Structures are given as structure tokens and as C-alpha cells.
C-alpha positions as CSV (number, residue, x, y, z in Angstrom):
1,M,2.8,-64.7,-11.1
2,N,6.3,-63.2,-11.1
3,R,5.4,-61.2,-14.2
4,L,2.3,-59.8,-12.4
5,I,4.4,-58.8,-9.4
6,I,7.1,-57.3,-11.6
7,G,4.5,-55.4,-13.7
8,G,2.8,-54.1,-10.6
9,A,6.0,-52.9,-9.1
10,A,6.9,-51.2,-12.3
11,A,3.6,-49.4,-12.3
12,L,4.0,-48.3,-8.8
13,I,7.5,-46.9,-9.6
14,A,6.2,-45.1,-12.6
15,A,3.4,-43.6,-10.6
16,G,5.8,-42.5,-7.9
17,A,8.0,-40.9,-10.6
18,L,5.1,-39.0,-12.0
19,T,4.1,-37.8,-8.5
20,T,7.7,-36.7,-7.8
21,T,7.8,-34.9,-11.2
22,A,4.6,-33.1,-10.4
23,V,5.8,-32.0,-7.0
24,V,9.1,-30.8,-8.5
25,A,7.2,-28.9,-11.2
26,K,5.0,-27.2,-8.6
27,E,7.9,-26.3,-6.4
28,K,9.5,-24.4,-9.3
29,S,6.8,-21.8,-9.1
30,K,7.8,-19.9,-5.9
31,T,7.3,-16.4,-7.2
32,T,4.4,-14.8,-5.2
33,F,5.1,-11.1,-5.9
34,F,5.9,-9.0,-8.9
35,V,5.6,-5.6,-10.6
36,T,3.8,-5.9,-13.9
37,S,6.3,-5.6,-16.7
38,V,3.7,-3.7,-18.8
39,G,0.2,-2.4,-18.2
40,P,-2.8,-2.7,-20.5
41,G,-1.8,0.7,-22.0
42,K,-5.0,2.6,-21.0
43,G,-3.6,4.4,-18.1
44,G,-5.8,3.9,-15.0
45,D,-8.4,2.1,-17.0
46,L,-7.7,-1.5,-16.0
47,G,-11.2,-2.8,-16.5
48,G,-11.9,-2.4,-12.8
49,L,-10.4,-4.7,-10.1
50,K,-11.5,-7.8,-12.0
51,G,-9.6,-6.6,-15.1
52,A,-6.5,-5.8,-13.0
53,D,-6.6,-9.2,-11.4
54,A,-7.0,-10.8,-14.8
55,W,-4.0,-8.9,-16.1
56,C,-1.9,-10.2,-13.1
57,Q,-3.0,-13.7,-13.9
58,K,-2.3,-13.3,-17.6
59,L,1.3,-12.1,-17.1
60,A,1.9,-14.7,-14.4
61,T,0.7,-17.5,-16.7
62,E,2.9,-16.3,-19.6
63,A,5.8,-16.3,-17.2
64,G,5.1,-19.8,-16.0
65,I,3.9,-18.9,-12.5
66,G,0.1,-19.0,-13.2
67,D,-0.4,-21.9,-10.8
68,H,-1.1,-19.3,-8.1
69,A,-4.2,-17.2,-7.8
70,W,-3.0,-13.6,-8.4
71,R,-4.5,-10.3,-7.2
72,A,-3.6,-6.7,-8.0
73,Y,-2.5,-4.6,-5.1
74,L,-5.1,-1.8,-5.6
75,S,-7.6,-0.1,-3.4
76,A,-11.1,0.9,-4.6
77,T,-14.8,1.2,-3.5
78,D,-17.6,-1.2,-4.1
79,A,-21.0,-0.5,-5.6
80,K,-22.2,0.9,-2.3
81,G,-19.2,3.1,-1.7
82,K,-17.6,0.8,0.9
83,A,-13.8,0.8,0.9
84,I,-11.9,-2.0,-0.6
85,H,-8.4,-2.0,0.8
86,A,-5.4,-3.3,-1.2
87,R,-4.0,-5.0,1.8
88,D,-7.2,-7.1,2.2
89,R,-7.0,-8.5,-1.3
90,I,-3.6,-10.2,-1.4
91,G,-3.6,-12.9,1.2
92,K,-1.4,-13.1,4.3
93,G,2.0,-13.9,2.9
94,P,4.9,-14.6,2.9
95,W,5.7,-13.3,-0.5
96,F,8.8,-14.0,-2.7
97,N,10.1,-12.3,-5.8
98,A,11.2,-14.2,-8.9
99,K,14.8,-14.5,-7.5
100,G,13.5,-16.2,-4.3
101,V,14.0,-13.2,-2.1
102,Q,11.3,-12.9,0.6
103,I,9.8,-9.4,0.3
104,A,7.7,-9.7,3.4
105,S,6.6,-12.4,5.8
106,S,3.1,-10.9,6.6
107,L,0.8,-8.0,6.0
108,D,2.3,-6.0,8.9
109,D,5.8,-6.7,7.7
110,L,4.9,-5.7,4.1
111,H,3.6,-2.3,5.4
112,S,6.6,-1.6,7.6
113,E,10.1,-0.3,7.0
114,A,11.3,-3.9,7.3
115,A,9.8,-4.8,3.9
116,L,12.4,-5.7,1.3
117,T,10.8,-3.6,-1.4
118,G,13.0,-1.4,-3.5
119,K,14.5,-1.6,-7.0
120,A,16.7,-4.6,-6.3
121,N,13.8,-6.7,-5.2
122,S,10.7,-5.3,-6.8
123,L,11.1,-7.3,-10.0
124,D,8.7,-8.0,-12.8
125,E,7.0,-11.4,-13.4
126,K,10.0,-12.6,-15.4
127,G,12.5,-11.6,-12.8
128,N,13.7,-8.5,-14.6
129,P,14.3,-5.2,-12.8
130,V,11.8,-2.4,-13.5
131,K,13.3,1.0,-14.6
132,G,13.5,3.5,-11.8
133,R,14.9,6.9,-10.9
134,G,18.0,7.5,-13.0
135,D,17.0,5.1,-15.7
136,S,15.6,6.2,-19.1
137,P,12.7,6.3,-19.0
138,N,11.9,6.4,-15.3
139,Q,9.0,4.1,-14.6
140,H,9.0,3.9,-10.8
141,D,5.5,5.2,-10.2
142,I,3.4,2.2,-9.4
143,M,-0.4,2.6,-9.1
144,T,-2.0,1.6,-5.8
145,G,-4.8,4.1,-4.8
146,S,-3.6,3.4,-1.3
147,L,-2.1,4.9,1.8
148,T,1.1,3.7,3.3
149,D,-0.8,1.1,5.5
150,G,-2.4,-0.4,2.4
151,R,-5.8,1.1,2.9
152,L,-7.9,3.2,0.5
153,A,-6.4,6.7,0.0
154,P,-9.1,9.3,0.6
155,P,-9.7,12.0,-2.1
156,V,-7.7,14.9,-0.9
157,A,-6.2,17.8,-2.9
158,M,-2.6,17.9,-3.7
159,P,-0.6,20.4,-1.7
160,L,0.1,23.8,-3.2
161,P,3.8,24.0,-4.3
162,A,6.0,26.0,-2.0
163,N,7.1,28.2,-4.9
164,A,3.5,28.9,-6.1
165,P,2.9,32.6,-6.8
166,A,0.7,34.5,-4.4
167,G,-2.9,34.3,-5.3
168,T,-2.6,30.8,-6.9
169,P,-6.0,29.0,-6.4
170,A,-5.9,26.1,-4.0
171,P,-5.8,22.7,-5.6
172,V,-9.2,20.9,-5.8
173,A,-9.6,17.4,-4.5
174,P,-10.5,14.8,-7.1
175,P,-13.6,12.6,-6.7
176,N,-11.4,9.7,-5.8
177,L,-7.8,8.5,-6.0
178,T,-8.5,5.2,-7.8
179,C,-9.0,6.4,-11.4
180,N,-12.8,5.9,-10.8
181,N,-12.3,2.4,-9.5
182,W,-9.8,1.6,-12.2
183,T,-12.1,2.3,-15.1
184,S,-10.9,5.8,-16.2
185,S,-8.0,6.7,-18.4
186,A,-8.6,10.5,-18.0
187,E,-10.7,11.6,-15.1
188,S,-9.6,11.7,-11.5
189,R,-6.2,10.8,-10.2
190,T,-4.6,8.0,-8.3
191,M,-2.0,7.4,-5.6
192,V,1.3,5.8,-6.7
193,G,4.2,4.4,-4.8
194,H,7.9,4.3,-5.9
195,H,9.0,0.8,-6.4
196,D,12.6,1.9,-6.0
197,R,11.8,3.9,-2.9
198,V,13.4,7.1,-4.1
199,G,12.2,10.3,-5.7
200,G,9.9,13.2,-4.9
201,G,6.4,13.6,-3.5
202,Q,4.9,13.7,0.0
203,N,6.4,10.2,0.9
204,P,9.2,9.8,-1.6
205,T,10.6,6.5,-0.1
206,S,7.2,4.8,0.0
207,W,6.7,1.8,-2.2
208,N,2.9,2.2,-2.2
209,S,2.0,5.8,-1.4
210,A,4.5,8.4,-2.6
211,H,2.3,11.0,-4.3
212,Q,-0.8,11.6,-6.5
213,T,-0.7,11.6,-10.3
214,R,-1.7,14.4,-12.6
215,S,-4.5,12.4,-14.0
216,C,-5.3,8.8,-15.0
217,S,-4.3,9.1,-18.7
218,Q,-1.4,7.1,-20.0
219,P,0.5,10.2,-21.1
220,D,0.1,11.9,-17.7
221,L,1.2,8.7,-15.9
222,V,4.3,8.6,-18.2
223,S,5.1,12.3,-17.8
224,T,5.6,12.0,-14.0
225,G,7.7,8.8,-14.0
226,G,5.3,6.0,-14.5
227,A,4.0,3.6,-17.2
228,G,0.6,2.4,-15.8
229,L,2.2,-0.4,-13.9
230,F,1.0,-2.0,-10.6
231,Y,1.9,-4.7,-8.1
232,C,0.6,-8.3,-8.2
233,F,0.5,-10.7,-5.2
234,A,-0.3,-14.4,-5.0
235,I,-3.0,-15.1,-2.5
236,K,-2.4,-18.8,-2.3
């Protein structure tokens, strides 16, 4: 009888230890926000939103934080032309970077000046800083296709440069600012933010809506200070 009691107690202790280990292992994955360390390499062609989400999940899994469901912070339109807003894809927060810094507590916080975005906190999935203004090469342009409030950016023309010669034709609006719903590596353009919150453009300090790109090709994204990177958020 004593052996049965002792054996049962040992089994319970072992089970408790396993449970504790599982909890500890789960608690280690606190990262819920990152900038992709690398893109697929096809410019704005990410394989659509599904492909972009899968890329976030792939990088997260390789970094040991794949126990979250990850979504790309990208706006687009559905098959019927209805807007899909980046802010509606990423859960409700709060979000933390790989160093444990809370980037934002909620969607409203994330899309306000209080958000702790910027070069010091907008880290990649491994916790490394992403090159920004002043680094070589500059890679601070992060694709979003969004306005500052996180909603789909409408296809408007880029403003004519102030120093443009008289008679310069007015810029033409692209068909969309989402690289054709993230399936194009050439046509159309997209809206990018500055992860370091410095630089040029209409909203130079915006992390998600600083300016448009020249096109959606990888070379054009690189030429203006990008690398085809985007933001990933854990929805749960």
C-alpha cells in the first residue's frame, strides 16, 4: 500500500513539474510585435494577404515565437472591392517587442503619438534593430498600404515636387496603393511608414504612412530606403 501511495505521489509531482515546465515555456514567448528581418524578395508581391501572414508566421516560428497567431499589418481590398484595414487584422493588443517593451496597449494607442514605435523599439523577430536613416543601407520604409489611422490608403497621386519645372505634367494616381493587393512586384505603388520615424515624405515621422513608393518592384523599394519589409502583430 505504501508503495502505491508513494508511486502515486511521485506521479503527481512529475505531472506538476511537466505542467510547470509547459507554463514556463509558454511564458517565454512574450513577443507580439516585430518588423520582418527580411521580405520574400519580390518587392510588393507577398502572395496576397495570406502569403504575407504566412511569412510572418514563418519568421516567428524560426525565432521561437510561433506559438502566437501572426498577421501582417497590411491594408488591401477583397474580391468585391471592399476595404480591408490593417488595423482590423491585428487583434486588440497590447503588443510587446522582443525586448519586452510594450509598443502599444490598444489599437487607439498604437495609432496615436503615444505609441512607442521608433528605431529603438521597432525590432525584428529576433530582437535585432532594423537599419534606418543614417545606416547603410537605409531600410526604414516599411510597407503598409495604410493611412496614419491604420485604414486603407486611397489611390491618390503623389504631390508634384516644389522644384518641378513649369509645365511638368501632374502626377497620375495609381490604381491602388497596395501593390495590387500584395500580388505585384512591378505595377502600382504602395504606402510605407518609417519604422524609425524620421526622414522625408508627407508624414516623415509616421511609422505607418510616411509616403508612397516609386513602384512595387524590389529595386524601386530599395532605391527609396526600403527592403520590402513589413510589420507583424500577434492577434492572440
